[in-house]
C-alpha positions in Angstrom: 78.5 162.8 -76.7 81.9 163.0 -78.3 85.0 161.9 -76.5 86.2 165.5 -76.3 82.9 166.6 -74.7 83.1 163.7 -72.3 86.6 164.8 -71.3 85.5 168.4 -70.8 82.4 167.6 -68.7 84.1 167.2 -65.3 85.9 170.5 -65.9 82.6 172.3 -66.9 81.0 170.9 -63.8 83.8 172.3 -61.6 83.5 175.7 -63.3 79.7 175.7 -63.7 79.0 178.8 -61.6 81.4 180.7 -63.7 79.8 179.5 -66.9 76.2 179.9 -65.9 76.2 183.6 -66.8 77.6 182.8 -70.3 75.0 180.1 -70.8 72.2 182.5 -69.8 73.5 185.1 -72.2 73.6 182.6 -75.0 70.2 180.9 -74.3 68.1 183.6 -72.5 65.0 181.4 -72.4 66.7 179.0 -69.9 65.5 179.6 -66.4 67.6 179.5 -63.3 65.9 176.2 -62.5 67.0 174.8 -65.9 70.6 175.8 -65.1 70.5 174.4 -61.6 69.2 171.1 -62.9 72.0 171.0 -65.5 74.7 171.7 -62.9 77.3 171.6 -65.7 76.1 168.3 -67.1 76.3 168.7 -70.9 73.5 166.3 -71.7 71.2 168.1 -69.3 72.1 171.4 -70.8 71.4 170.1 -74.3 68.0 168.7 -73.2 67.0 172.0 -71.6 67.9 174.0 -74.7 66.1 171.5 -76.8 62.9 171.8 -74.7 62.9 175.6 -74.2 63.7 176.4 -77.9 61.7 173.5 -79.4 64.8 172.3 -81.2 65.7 168.8 -82.5 68.3 167.2 -80.3 70.9 167.5 -83.1 70.4 171.2 -83.5 70.7 171.8 -79.7 73.8 169.7 -79.7 75.3 171.8 -82.6 74.6 175.0 -80.6 76.3 173.6 -77.5 79.3 172.5 -79.6 79.6 176.0 -81.1 79.4 177.5 -77.6 82.0 175.1 -76.3 84.4 176.1 -79.1 83.9 179.8 -78.4 84.7 179.3 -74.8 87.7 177.0 -75.3 86.0 173.9 -74.1 86.6 171.7 -77.1 
């Protein structure tokens, strides 16, 4: 995890309920259970995306980074 991502993680956790809808729009294969387990924890979100979409960790990480940029989180 980058330093920037580590700094943003507590903020994402605090706003997780607001971001869950955006995450679900971006990665529609994620279930509500996946999102509940992630609870705004970046590494959990990356892992869920990796698993549901059959992606390499680096590719899932790249997708989350792009999502963060679009939502002003990085």
